[in-house]
Wavefront OBJ file of the C-alpha trace (Angstrom):
o trace
v 80.579 99.675 75.258
v 83.215 98.176 77.535
v 86.617 97.330 76.110
v 86.670 94.080 78.082
v 84.063 92.726 75.643
v 86.253 93.689 72.735
v 89.647 92.470 73.919
v 88.872 89.431 76.017
v 87.017 86.205 75.270
v 83.255 86.373 75.702
v 80.398 84.053 74.777
v 78.254 86.998 73.689
v 79.919 87.489 70.300
v 82.226 85.661 67.925
v 85.873 86.701 67.872
v 85.428 88.485 64.518
v 82.424 90.390 65.876
v 84.411 91.487 68.939
v 87.322 92.687 66.833
v 84.951 94.547 64.549
v 83.565 96.245 67.673
v 87.117 97.148 68.612
v 87.736 98.636 65.177
v 84.502 100.631 65.317
v 85.367 101.980 68.775
v 88.879 103.038 67.750
v 87.565 104.717 64.604
v 84.996 106.586 66.688
v 87.632 107.802 69.159
v 90.767 108.212 67.059
v 89.865 107.900 63.383
v 90.267 104.975 61.005
v 93.957 105.655 60.281
v 94.968 104.599 63.796
v 93.591 101.078 63.435
v 94.812 100.533 59.857
v 97.017 97.517 59.155
v 99.439 96.739 56.362
v 98.512 94.484 53.465
v 101.058 91.688 52.925
v 100.135 91.464 49.236
v 101.269 95.074 48.797
v 103.701 95.664 51.669
v 105.237 92.206 51.998
v 107.997 90.566 49.971
v 107.244 89.709 46.359
v 108.681 86.209 46.708
v 108.470 84.392 50.046
v 110.932 81.722 48.892
v 113.560 84.319 48.033
v 112.935 86.014 51.380
v 113.527 82.711 53.174
v 116.700 82.071 51.154
v 118.040 85.479 52.196
v 117.184 84.780 55.832
v 118.880 81.378 55.705
v 122.032 82.931 54.276
v 122.067 85.688 56.889
v 121.425 83.183 59.687
v 124.987 81.928 59.356
v 126.470 85.359 60.060
v 127.659 86.364 63.523
v 126.522 89.938 64.184
v 127.918 91.732 67.242
v 125.764 94.231 69.119
v 126.891 97.478 70.699
v 124.964 96.559 73.860
v 123.138 93.445 75.064
v 119.374 94.216 75.069
v 117.421 94.370 78.320
v 114.109 92.818 79.232
v 111.659 95.388 80.615
v 107.936 95.692 81.172
v 105.899 96.709 78.123
v 103.381 99.552 77.784
v 99.738 98.496 77.668
v 99.094 100.052 74.251
v 100.995 100.515 70.975
v 101.704 104.160 70.141
v 98.937 104.432 67.522
v 96.248 103.557 70.106
v 97.471 105.544 73.107
v 94.540 107.954 72.833
v 92.188 105.192 74.003
v 93.574 105.146 77.538
v 93.724 101.825 79.378
v 92.359 102.274 82.875
v 90.973 98.751 83.002
v 94.140 97.226 81.497
v 91.969 95.490 78.907
v 94.913 95.534 76.506
v 97.627 94.455 78.935
v 98.143 91.005 77.450
v 101.603 90.103 78.756
v 100.690 87.231 81.089
v 102.676 85.043 83.447
v 102.582 81.283 83.387
v 100.403 81.105 86.493
v 101.317 77.505 87.366
v 100.792 76.120 83.888
v 102.687 75.509 80.653
v 100.851 77.254 77.795
v 101.193 75.864 74.287
v 99.323 76.035 71.015
v 97.685 72.868 69.744
v 99.993 71.117 67.322
v 99.241 71.804 63.658
v 97.570 75.199 64.040
v 98.357 78.347 62.035
v 98.839 81.581 63.989
v 97.859 84.679 62.023
v 99.345 88.101 62.655
v 98.706 91.614 61.362
v 100.834 94.769 61.538
v 99.682 98.307 62.329
v 100.659 100.873 59.708
v 100.712 103.851 62.094
v 102.368 104.916 65.328
v 105.965 104.753 64.076
v 108.398 107.658 63.796
v 108.322 107.194 60.005
v 105.719 105.380 57.861
v 108.404 103.288 56.210
v 109.424 101.947 59.633
v 106.068 100.155 59.881
v 106.664 98.336 56.599
v 110.257 97.522 57.504
v 109.315 96.078 60.906
v 106.438 94.045 59.435
v 108.696 92.565 56.778
v 111.296 91.696 59.398
v 108.652 89.960 61.515
v 107.415 88.121 58.431
v 110.961 87.002 57.661
v 111.251 85.585 61.185
v 107.876 83.866 60.735
v 108.969 82.313 57.438
v 112.149 81.056 59.084
v 110.284 79.436 61.991
v 107.828 77.935 59.483
v 110.686 76.371 57.518
v 111.808 74.471 60.620
v 108.484 72.599 60.865
v 108.356 72.677 64.666
v 104.616 71.933 64.858
v 102.810 75.242 64.241
v 103.128 77.963 61.598
v 102.689 81.734 61.306
v 100.934 83.757 58.581
v 100.811 87.506 57.884
v 97.209 88.585 57.139
v 95.635 91.816 55.900
v 92.639 91.975 58.269
v 92.893 92.695 61.982
v 89.831 90.544 62.637
v 91.681 87.538 61.182
v 94.755 87.974 63.413
v 95.735 86.312 66.668
v 98.257 89.069 67.331
v 99.268 92.418 65.876
v 102.664 94.077 65.580
v 102.735 97.625 66.947
v 105.302 100.270 67.834
v 105.816 100.708 71.579
v 108.020 103.806 71.501
v 111.182 104.230 73.543
v 111.698 101.506 76.131
v 115.401 102.102 76.613
v 117.516 99.087 75.717
v 114.571 96.767 75.019
v 114.191 95.760 71.352
v 110.803 94.018 71.348
v 108.319 92.215 73.568
v 105.818 89.408 72.932
v 103.449 87.123 74.868
v 102.837 83.473 75.707
v 100.046 81.349 74.189
v 96.663 82.390 75.602
v 92.944 82.667 74.830
v 92.790 86.430 74.266
v 91.069 87.676 71.135
v 93.986 89.877 70.114
v 97.528 90.027 71.487
v 100.201 92.674 70.945
v 103.753 92.064 69.807
v 105.713 95.270 70.441
v 108.771 96.569 68.625
v 110.636 99.445 70.287
v 112.888 102.325 69.299
v 116.019 100.290 70.166
v 115.153 97.921 67.300
v 115.849 100.723 64.810
v 119.382 101.488 66.064
v 122.262 100.954 63.658
v 123.392 97.670 65.250
v 119.942 96.090 65.586
v 117.917 97.324 62.594
v 119.774 95.229 59.956
v 119.113 92.084 62.029
v 115.719 93.016 63.494
v 114.232 89.789 62.165
v 116.571 87.787 64.391
v 115.153 89.531 67.461
v 111.708 88.636 66.174
v 112.871 85.000 66.096
v 113.320 85.368 69.859
v 109.914 87.010 70.295
v 108.147 84.370 68.209
v 109.828 81.843 70.482
v 107.833 83.391 73.327
v 104.685 83.221 71.173
v 105.385 79.501 70.781
v 105.586 79.182 74.567
v 109.353 79.225 75.083
v 110.799 80.993 78.105
v 114.179 82.709 78.312
v 117.168 80.400 78.520
v 117.786 81.973 81.938
v 114.172 81.345 83.042
v 115.322 79.506 86.149
v 116.514 82.883 87.410
v 113.215 84.533 86.464
v 111.279 81.819 88.281
v 108.129 79.831 87.519
v 109.665 77.909 84.628
v 110.053 74.227 83.841
v 113.255 73.235 82.032
v 112.698 71.511 78.711
v 115.760 70.043 77.039
v 119.417 70.599 77.918
v 121.033 73.956 78.639
v 121.958 75.893 75.509
v 123.883 79.138 76.119
v 123.651 79.929 72.381
v 119.863 79.482 72.304
v 117.763 82.044 70.446
v 116.005 82.527 73.789
v 119.199 83.709 75.469
v 120.630 87.243 75.600
v 124.168 87.613 74.280
v 126.342 90.409 72.851
v 125.377 89.263 69.347
v 122.142 88.992 67.366
v 120.106 85.936 68.412
v 119.801 82.925 66.140
v 117.980 79.617 66.349
v 120.267 76.696 67.169
v 119.968 73.000 66.367
v 119.102 72.439 70.032
v 116.327 75.060 69.808
v 114.841 73.200 66.850
v 114.939 69.744 68.436
v 113.640 70.993 71.794
v 110.769 72.957 70.224
v 109.776 70.014 68.037
v 109.822 67.743 71.089
v 107.728 70.288 73.006
v 105.073 70.335 70.284
v 105.172 66.557 69.836
v 104.650 66.035 73.568
v 101.233 64.521 74.347
v 101.360 64.299 78.139
v 99.043 66.285 80.382
v 101.867 67.728 82.484
v 105.630 68.256 82.602
v 107.331 67.766 85.953
v 103.939 68.022 87.594
v 103.014 71.315 85.899
v 99.899 71.020 83.695
v 100.159 71.726 79.966
v 97.398 74.010 78.730
v 96.631 73.873 75.014
v 95.238 76.825 73.049
v 93.755 77.037 69.561
v 94.068 80.441 67.846
v 90.700 81.905 66.912
v 92.003 83.403 63.660
l 1 2 3 4 5 6 7 8 9 10 11 12 13 14 15 16 17 18 19 20 21 22 23 24 25 26 27 28 29 30 31 32 33 34 35 36 37 38 39 40 41 42 43 44 45 46 47 48 49 50 51 52 53 54 55 56 57 58 59 60 61 62 63 64 65 66 67 68 69 70 71 72 73 74 75 76 77 78 79 80 81 82 83 84 85 86 87 88 89 90 91 92 93 94 95 96 97 98 99 100 101 102 103 104 105 106 107 108 109 110 111 112 113 114 115 116 117 118 119 120 121 122 123 124 125 126 127 128 129 130 131 132 133 134 135 136 137 138 139 140 141 142 143 144 145 146 147 148 149 150 151 152 153 154 155 156 157 158 159 160 161 162 163 164 165 166 167 168 169 170 171 172 173 174 175 176 177 178 179 180 181 182 183 184 185 186 187 188 189 190 191 192 193 194 195 196 197 198 199 200 201 202 203 204 205 206 207 208 209 210 211 212 213 214 215 216 217 218 219 220 221 222 223 224 225 226 227 228 229 230 231 232 233 234 235 236 237 238 239 240 241 242 243 244 245 246 247 248 249 250 251 252 253 254 255 256 257 258 259 260 261 262 263 264 265 266 267 268 269 270 271 272 273 274 275 276 277
């Protein structure tokens, strides 16, 4: 069985069938523990509203960092699945824009799961998943046009949180909207340092910005980007010597992006995706 069938879109099977094939293959090679995911009903917060209230209160705090995080290339596999190998790069889901502007269809819900293994300590998996969920709840509260939901089945997820090991000064890494069956959102060792761990969820705000289709605030330097809205040096998509936070400009620009109905922006076509949750 080729992994391309499992990890990429194919007309031969439904998405759930392909993910189930993935699960069966991983179990055969590595054992069922390596593909296990957390259950939000057991591992998540008891009260989502209280979690959001805590996030809102913390969002007003300025938190300095010991070092501004870097942006580096990600590994092809989370640590719990490294035994699979990745010669065909079937799991390398960090994609460039390729002359288009990717965006989810307005109104969709984007499901995510979280691996329970691969971390230095089991409790780190739960902590990271809760921090990602807090970031998701915060984005949801802003009503920008799409929402996120933590789910208990890998087959129901559009992306999965996994530990990527030590990538130096990089905290986390995500992806842009696409048609893949299953994407990876990576969290790295740097995220668990003393200055970043208490505010990990704020770095996930940045990563979920990428999932929404937002580029870095300095994307003009990176190349291949179309500016949307005015410059905002305090944007959650910028890197600064303090923990990132969503600004009023981020909110208005993201809402405008998801309310936009044109076929292109500055001559670059907009490509809409619908998550196959």
